[in-house]
N, CA, C and O atoms as CSV, one atom per row, in Angstrom:
chain,resi,resn,atom,element,x,y,z
A,1,MET,N,N,-33.568,36.120,-44.954
A,1,MET,CA,C,-34.074,35.145,-45.900
A,1,MET,C,C,-35.226,34.393,-45.236
A,1,MET,O,O,-35.197,34.137,-44.032
A,2,GLY,N,N,-36.217,34.049,-46.014
A,2,GLY,CA,C,-37.370,33.328,-45.495
A,2,GLY,C,C,-37.008,31.905,-45.119
A,2,GLY,O,O,-35.845,31.503,-45.158
A,3,LYS,N,N,-38.028,31.163,-44.757
A,3,LYS,CA,C,-37.797,29.774,-44.369
A,3,LYS,C,C,-37.407,28.937,-45.581
A,3,LYS,O,O,-37.924,29.128,-46.681
A,4,PHE,N,N,-36.498,28.020,-45.358
A,4,PHE,CA,C,-36.069,27.103,-46.411
A,4,PHE,C,C,-37.039,25.927,-46.470
A,4,PHE,O,O,-37.454,25.398,-45.439
A,5,ASN,N,N,-37.390,25.527,-47.680
A,5,ASN,CA,C,-38.151,24.293,-47.839
A,5,ASN,C,C,-37.154,23.151,-48.050
A,5,ASN,O,O,-35.942,23.366,-48.041
A,6,PHE,N,N,-37.673,21.944,-48.239
A,6,PHE,CA,C,-36.803,20.777,-48.371
A,6,PHE,C,C,-35.831,20.917,-49.539
A,6,PHE,O,O,-34.645,20.615,-49.402
A,7,LEU,N,N,-36.334,21.378,-50.694
A,7,LEU,CA,C,-35.484,21.516,-51.872
A,7,LEU,C,C,-34.391,22.560,-51.651
A,7,LEU,O,O,-33.262,22.385,-52.110
A,8,ASP,N,N,-34.722,23.640,-50.953
A,8,ASP,CA,C,-33.723,24.657,-50.628
A,8,ASP,C,C,-32.597,24.060,-49.791
A,8,ASP,O,O,-31.419,24.277,-50.075
A,9,TRP,N,N,-32.968,23.307,-48.759
A,9,TRP,CA,C,-31.968,22.678,-47.890
A,9,TRP,C,C,-31.118,21.671,-48.654
A,9,TRP,O,O,-29.898,21.621,-48.499
A,10,LEU,N,N,-31.781,20.877,-49.476
A,10,LEU,CA,C,-31.053,19.874,-50.251
A,10,LEU,C,C,-30.045,20.529,-51.186
A,10,LEU,O,O,-28.898,20.091,-51.276
A,11,ALA,N,N,-30.472,21.575,-51.877
A,11,ALA,CA,C,-29.566,22.294,-52.775
A,11,ALA,C,C,-28.399,22.894,-51.996
A,11,ALA,O,O,-27.256,22.836,-52.449
A,12,MET,N,N,-28.676,23.463,-50.842
A,12,MET,CA,C,-27.618,24.072,-50.029
A,12,MET,C,C,-26.603,23.021,-49.581
A,12,MET,O,O,-25.397,23.262,-49.641
A,13,ILE,N,N,-27.072,21.879,-49.140
A,13,ILE,CA,C,-26.173,20.812,-48.691
A,13,ILE,C,C,-25.318,20.307,-49.854
A,13,ILE,O,O,-24.116,20.091,-49.698
A,14,ILE,N,N,-25.941,20.121,-51.017
A,14,ILE,CA,C,-25.194,19.657,-52.188
A,14,ILE,C,C,-24.149,20.688,-52.599
A,14,ILE,O,O,-23.029,20.325,-52.956
A,15,MET,N,N,-24.505,21.975,-52.551
A,15,MET,CA,C,-23.531,23.020,-52.899
A,15,MET,C,C,-22.359,23.032,-51.920
A,15,MET,O,O,-21.212,23.220,-52.326
A,16,ILE,N,N,-22.639,22.833,-50.649
A,16,ILE,CA,C,-21.568,22.807,-49.643
A,16,ILE,C,C,-20.648,21.619,-49.880
A,16,ILE,O,O,-19.427,21.753,-49.805
A,17,ILE,N,N,-21.223,20.463,-50.165
A,17,ILE,CA,C,-20.410,19.276,-50.448
A,17,ILE,C,C,-19.540,19.523,-51.681
A,17,ILE,O,O,-18.357,19.183,-51.687
A,18,GLY,N,N,-20.126,20.114,-52.725
A,18,GLY,CA,C,-19.355,20.435,-53.927
A,18,GLY,C,C,-18.231,21.422,-53.646
A,18,GLY,O,O,-17.120,21.275,-54.155
A,19,ALA,N,N,-18.532,22.427,-52.833
A,19,ALA,CA,C,-17.505,23.415,-52.494
A,19,ALA,C,C,-16.372,22.788,-51.683
A,19,ALA,O,O,-15.201,23.101,-51.897
A,20,LEU,N,N,-16.722,21.911,-50.760
A,20,LEU,CA,C,-15.685,21.231,-49.974
A,20,LEU,C,C,-14.812,20.358,-50.876
A,20,LEU,O,O,-13.599,20.278,-50.681
A,21,ASN,N,N,-15.426,19.708,-51.855
A,21,ASN,CA,C,-14.644,18.901,-52.793
A,21,ASN,C,C,-13.660,19.786,-53.557
A,21,ASN,O,O,-12.491,19.430,-53.706
A,22,TRP,N,N,-14.129,20.940,-54.044
A,22,TRP,CA,C,-13.228,21.832,-54.766
A,22,TRP,C,C,-12.135,22.380,-53.854
A,22,TRP,O,O,-11.013,22.617,-54.299
A,23,GLY,N,N,-12.460,22.580,-52.585
A,23,GLY,CA,C,-11.434,22.995,-51.626
A,23,GLY,C,C,-10.355,21.936,-51.476
A,23,GLY,O,O,-9.167,22.252,-51.414
A,24,LEU,N,N,-10.779,20.669,-51.419
A,24,LEU,CA,C,-9.807,19.574,-51.342
A,24,LEU,C,C,-8.949,19.518,-52.605
A,24,LEU,O,O,-7.744,19.277,-52.534
A,25,VAL,N,N,-9.572,19.742,-53.755
A,25,VAL,CA,C,-8.813,19.743,-55.012
A,25,VAL,C,C,-7.794,20.869,-54.995
A,25,VAL,O,O,-6.641,20.669,-55.376
A,26,GLY,N,N,-8.205,22.040,-54.560
A,26,GLY,CA,C,-7.307,23.196,-54.562
A,26,GLY,C,C,-6.160,23.087,-53.579
A,26,GLY,O,O,-5.029,23.456,-53.895
A,27,VAL,N,N,-6.443,22.584,-52.394
A,27,VAL,CA,C,-5.419,22.541,-51.338
A,27,VAL,C,C,-4.551,21.283,-51.422
A,27,VAL,O,O,-3.329,21.357,-51.292
A,28,PHE,N,N,-5.185,20.136,-51.637
A,28,PHE,CA,C,-4.454,18.873,-51.573
A,28,PHE,C,C,-4.367,18.127,-52.905
A,28,PHE,O,O,-3.784,17.045,-52.974
A,29,ASN,N,N,-4.946,18.702,-53.963
A,29,ASN,CA,C,-5.005,18.046,-55.265
A,29,ASN,C,C,-5.644,16.656,-55.127
A,29,ASN,O,O,-5.197,15.687,-55.741
A,30,PHE,N,N,-6.702,16.585,-54.305
A,30,PHE,CA,C,-7.408,15.335,-54.045
A,30,PHE,C,C,-8.891,15.539,-54.339
A,30,PHE,O,O,-9.548,16.351,-53.687
A,31,ASN,N,N,-9.415,14.815,-55.306
A,31,ASN,CA,C,-10.817,14.903,-55.690
A,31,ASN,C,C,-11.548,13.701,-55.108
A,31,ASN,O,O,-11.419,12.581,-55.601
A,32,ILE,N,N,-12.317,13.949,-54.054
A,32,ILE,CA,C,-12.978,12.840,-53.356
A,32,ILE,C,C,-14.058,12.184,-54.214
A,32,ILE,O,O,-14.325,10.992,-54.063
A,33,VAL,N,N,-14.685,12.951,-55.117
A,33,VAL,CA,C,-15.706,12.367,-55.989
A,33,VAL,C,C,-15.069,11.345,-56.923
A,33,VAL,O,O,-15.587,10.241,-57.092
A,34,GLU,N,N,-13.939,11.718,-57.529
A,34,GLU,CA,C,-13.242,10.775,-58.404
A,34,GLU,C,C,-12.659,9.610,-57.613
A,34,GLU,O,O,-12.571,8.494,-58.126
A,35,TYR,N,N,-12.265,9.858,-56.386
A,35,TYR,CA,C,-11.742,8.789,-55.541
A,35,TYR,C,C,-12.825,7.755,-55.244
A,35,TYR,O,O,-12.565,6.552,-55.264
A,36,ILE,N,N,-14.043,8.228,-54.967
A,36,ILE,CA,C,-15.142,7.321,-54.618
A,36,ILE,C,C,-15.698,6.615,-55.843
A,36,ILE,O,O,-15.905,5.401,-55.819
A,37,PHE,N,N,-15.943,7.368,-56.926
A,37,PHE,CA,C,-16.657,6.807,-58.074
A,37,PHE,C,C,-15.762,6.456,-59.255
A,37,PHE,O,O,-16.183,5.712,-60.140
A,38,GLY,N,N,-14.546,6.971,-59.289
A,38,GLY,CA,C,-13.628,6.685,-60.390
A,38,GLY,C,C,-13.535,7.852,-61.365
A,38,GLY,O,O,-14.490,8.607,-61.548
A,39,ILE,N,N,-12.380,7.983,-61.977
A,39,ILE,CA,C,-12.149,9.061,-62.935
A,39,ILE,C,C,-12.922,8.764,-64.211
A,39,ILE,O,O,-12.773,7.697,-64.806
A,40,GLY,N,N,-13.747,9.716,-64.625
A,40,GLY,CA,C,-14.499,9.574,-65.855
A,40,GLY,C,C,-15.688,8.641,-65.776
A,40,GLY,O,O,-16.327,8.377,-66.794
A,41,ALA,N,N,-16.004,8.135,-64.596
A,41,ALA,CA,C,-17.138,7.220,-64.441
A,41,ALA,C,C,-18.449,7.978,-64.619
A,41,ALA,O,O,-18.525,9.186,-64.393
A,42,VAL,N,N,-19.454,7.258,-65.019
A,42,VAL,CA,C,-20.778,7.860,-65.210
A,42,VAL,C,C,-21.280,8.459,-63.888
A,42,VAL,O,O,-21.848,9.551,-63.876
A,43,ALA,N,N,-21.069,7.745,-62.786
A,43,ALA,CA,C,-21.515,8.245,-61.479
A,43,ALA,C,C,-20.816,9.553,-61.122
A,43,ALA,O,O,-21.431,10.441,-60.531
A,44,THR,N,N,-19.548,9.680,-61.472
A,44,THR,CA,C,-18.809,10.915,-61.216
A,44,THR,C,C,-19.432,12.060,-61.989
A,44,THR,O,O,-19.623,13.147,-61.443
A,45,LYS,N,N,-19.750,11.829,-63.246
A,45,LYS,CA,C,-20.372,12.874,-64.059
A,45,LYS,C,C,-21.747,13.239,-63.517
A,45,LYS,O,O,-22.129,14.410,-63.529
A,46,ILE,N,N,-22.489,12.252,-63.045
A,46,ILE,CA,C,-23.807,12.532,-62.464
A,46,ILE,C,C,-23.674,13.409,-61.223
A,46,ILE,O,O,-24.452,14.345,-61.036
A,47,VAL,N,N,-22.687,13.108,-60.373
A,47,VAL,CA,C,-22.458,13.926,-59.178
A,47,VAL,C,C,-22.150,15.361,-59.585
A,47,VAL,O,O,-22.700,16.295,-59.000
A,48,TYR,N,N,-21.283,15.557,-60.575
A,48,TYR,CA,C,-20.950,16.905,-61.030
A,48,TYR,C,C,-22.176,17.622,-61.586
A,48,TYR,O,O,-22.353,18.817,-61.349
A,49,ILE,N,N,-23.016,16.910,-62.318
A,49,ILE,CA,C,-24.232,17.511,-62.868
A,49,ILE,C,C,-25.183,17.920,-61.740
A,49,ILE,O,O,-25.759,19.007,-61.774
A,50,VAL,N,N,-25.342,17.056,-60.752
A,50,VAL,CA,C,-26.225,17.367,-59.625
A,50,VAL,C,C,-25.716,18.588,-58.860
A,50,VAL,O,O,-26.510,19.445,-58.471
A,51,VAL,N,N,-24.411,18.677,-58.641
A,51,VAL,CA,C,-23.842,19.838,-57.960
A,51,VAL,C,C,-24.073,21.099,-58.792
A,51,VAL,O,O,-24.417,22.149,-58.250
A,52,GLY,N,N,-23.883,20.993,-60.103
A,52,GLY,CA,C,-24.135,22.141,-60.978
A,52,GLY,C,C,-25.585,22.578,-60.960
A,52,GLY,O,O,-25.872,23.774,-60.933
A,53,LEU,N,N,-26.508,21.621,-60.975
A,53,LEU,CA,C,-27.936,21.951,-60.904
A,53,LEU,C,C,-28.285,22.595,-59.564
A,53,LEU,O,O,-29.090,23.524,-59.504
A,54,ALA,N,N,-27.674,22.096,-58.496
A,54,ALA,CA,C,-27.897,22.693,-57.179
A,54,ALA,C,C,-27.409,24.139,-57.155
A,54,ALA,O,O,-28.043,25.009,-56.557
A,55,ALA,N,N,-26.273,24.387,-57.815
A,55,ALA,CA,C,-25.748,25.753,-57.872
A,55,ALA,C,C,-26.684,26.664,-58.666
A,55,ALA,O,O,-26.909,27.809,-58.274
A,56,LEU,N,N,-27.229,26.169,-59.773
A,56,LEU,CA,C,-28.193,26.960,-60.533
A,56,LEU,C,C,-29.438,27.255,-59.702
A,56,LEU,O,O,-29.969,28.366,-59.742
A,57,TYR,N,N,-29.895,26.272,-58.958
A,57,TYR,CA,C,-31.031,26.474,-58.067
A,57,TYR,C,C,-30.678,27.510,-56.989
A,57,TYR,O,O,-31.504,28.350,-56.634
A,58,GLY,N,N,-29.444,27.441,-56.476
A,58,GLY,CA,C,-28.989,28.421,-55.484
A,58,GLY,C,C,-28.965,29.832,-56.040
A,58,GLY,O,O,-29.299,30.783,-55.334
A,59,ILE,N,N,-28.574,29.978,-57.298
A,59,ILE,CA,C,-28.599,31.299,-57.939
A,59,ILE,C,C,-30.037,31.795,-58.039
A,59,ILE,O,O,-30.312,32.967,-57.781
A,60,ALA,N,N,-30.952,30.904,-58.413
A,60,ALA,CA,C,-32.366,31.274,-58.486
A,60,ALA,C,C,-32.887,31.696,-57.106
A,60,ALA,O,O,-33.656,32.651,-56.996
A,61,MET,N,N,-32.465,30.979,-56.053
A,61,MET,CA,C,-32.862,31.346,-54.692
A,61,MET,C,C,-32.349,32.741,-54.344
A,61,MET,O,O,-33.052,33.528,-53.711
A,62,LEU,N,N,-31.134,33.036,-54.757
A,62,LEU,CA,C,-30.535,34.332,-54.470
A,62,LEU,C,C,-31.314,35.459,-55.134
A,62,LEU,O,O,-31.597,36.476,-54.500
A,63,PHE,N,N,-31.665,35.287,-56.413
A,63,PHE,CA,C,-32.433,36.311,-57.113
A,63,PHE,C,C,-33.833,36.449,-56.516
A,63,PHE,O,O,-34.375,37.553,-56.443
A,64,LYS,N,N,-34.413,35.337,-56.092
A,64,LYS,CA,C,-35.716,35.380,-55.450
A,64,LYS,C,C,-35.639,36.192,-54.162
A,64,LYS,O,O,-36.554,36.948,-53.835
A,65,CYS,N,N,-34.544,36.029,-53.441
A,65,CYS,CA,C,-34.360,36.763,-52.189
A,65,CYS,C,C,-34.156,38.248,-52.449
A,65,CYS,O,O,-34.610,39.076,-51.660
A,66,PHE,N,N,-33.485,38.602,-53.534
A,66,PHE,CA,C,-33.300,40.006,-53.881
A,66,PHE,C,C,-34.618,40.683,-54.170
A,66,PHE,O,O,-34.775,41.880,-53.926
A,67,LYS,N,N,-35.579,39.913,-54.695
A,67,LYS,CA,C,-36.889,40.478,-55.006
A,67,LYS,C,C,-37.761,40.572,-53.760
A,67,LYS,O,O,-38.816,41.206,-53.782
A,68,GLY,N,N,-37.325,39.950,-52.688
A,68,GLY,CA,C,-38.075,39.980,-51.430
A,68,GLY,C,C,-38.371,38.582,-50.932
A,68,GLY,O,O,-39.137,37.837,-51.542
A,69,CYS,N,N,-37.759,38.240,-49.825
A,69,CYS,CA,C,-37.927,36.889,-49.276
A,69,CYS,C,C,-39.242,36.746,-48.567
A,69,CYS,O,O,-39.548,35.674,-48.044
């Protein structure tokens, strides 16, 4: 894979944080995002949206790499 730019790194870090949160939910039934921001809070929804957008960006990065990094 080619060099990562700032947005690539940011998306990767956000995806890792999101994945770790889901790991905590799966193993310990503990959602750190809801713990920090509250269940159903606007900030919680924003965090989920940002993680989802980062994942979409990560998918785009993956397809870009398949075409040639």
